Each structure stands twice: as C-alpha cells, then as structure tokens.
N, C-alpha and C positions, 0 to 999 in steps of 0.2 A: 650849480654852486660847486666850487672846488672842495676837495676833501680837507685841505688845510684851512680854508675859511670855515667849514663846518666844525672842525676840531676846535678852532679858536672860539667859535660861538658856544660850543658845548662845555667849555671850561666853567660855565656858571651852573651847570647841572648840580642839583643838591643831593640827589639820590640816584639809584639805578632806574627809578621810574621817570617817565617823561613828565616834566612839570608844566602844568597849564595854569596860567594866572588869570584872575579876574580883576579887571581895572575899569574904572569909570572913564568915559571918553575925555573928561576934563582933567584926569590924572589925580584926582583927589576923591576921597570917600565922601560923598554927599548923599542927602536923603533920596533924591530921585535923579534919574538920568539914564543915558544909554550906557550899559555895561557890556564889556567885551570879554570873551574867553579866548586867550591868546597862548600859543606855544611859546614858553619863556625863552627857549634856546634860539628860536628863529624869528620870532615876532609875527608869525603867521596868525591871522585872526580866523578862528574857527566858527565863532557864533557871536551874535550881539542880541541884546534885548533891552527894551525900556523897562526899568524897574522903579517902583515907587519908593524903594528903600534899599540900601546896600545889603541888608540882611536877607533880602529875597533873591539876590543875584546868584548865589550858589545853586539854589534849587531851580531857578528859572533857566539858567544856562547849562546845568549839568545834572545834579542829583535827581531831579524829577523828570528827566528826559532819557528813559531807557534806550531809545533808539540811538541817541547820540553816544551814550556810554558804550553801546555795542560797536558802533562805528569807530570810536576813538580807541577802544581796546584792540580791535583788529588792526588798526593802523599803527598804534604806538606801543602796544603791549600794556604793561601796567602804567597807570597815570596817577599823578597826585595833583589835586586842585587846591590852590591857595589864592587868597587875595594878595595883590601885589604888595600891599603894605606889610604882609607877613613874610616877605622875602627880603633879600639884600639887593634886589634889582631896583634901580631907580626908574621912574617914569620916562625920563629922558633916554636912558639906555634902552628901554623897551621900544620906544619910538624909533630909535636908531636901527634896532634890529628889524623892525617892521619895514622901514624904508629899504634896507638892504634886501630883505625878503622880496619886496615888491620888484625891485630892480633886477634881481636874479631870476625871478619867475616870469618875466615878460620879455 
C-alpha cells in the first residue's frame, strides 16, 4: 500500500488510538449473526464470531479475549473499539476499505 493511499484512508481516524469497529456481516445491528472486528482505517478483518446478540459482540470479539488484546496492543498501540453504528463510517465505506485492503494485500 502506498503512503499516500494510507494517509487518505487515515483521514477518518477519530483519535490517536487505532479504531477497531464491530459490525454485523449484514451491515445492521441484529439480534444474532456473525460479527466482525475490523480495523476502521484499512478495512482489515481481525476476527469474527457468531453472536446470539449484538450486546455480546464486544466481549466475544475483544474484551473477554486477553490474548487478542495483547496481540492488538503490540501491533497497533492503543486501540479503541466501537460498534460501527457509533462512528461516522458507513457500512458501504467500510466494505470499500475492506476490498481495497484485500486487493493491496494479495
């Protein structure tokens, strides 16, 4: 990935922390389904988990996973985890970033 492309993607960064977002694969908050933990800036999917409700996704994907927290802190430094609906990033924009990430990493 070129540095100019990365800077363009980073303009959406909300804080000095790396933002990780939780989103349902369908793009909406529903009671059950596959939820993903995604790097907001790049669209890279870090983890996924089938959750019986959206309220469990934060714990299932991040808070109750000390091994993931350690890996993510080593890789990204400080992180902030939010549901996509609590950001100004649209589902379509996140999908676009994920497609770009995929094409740039293969």
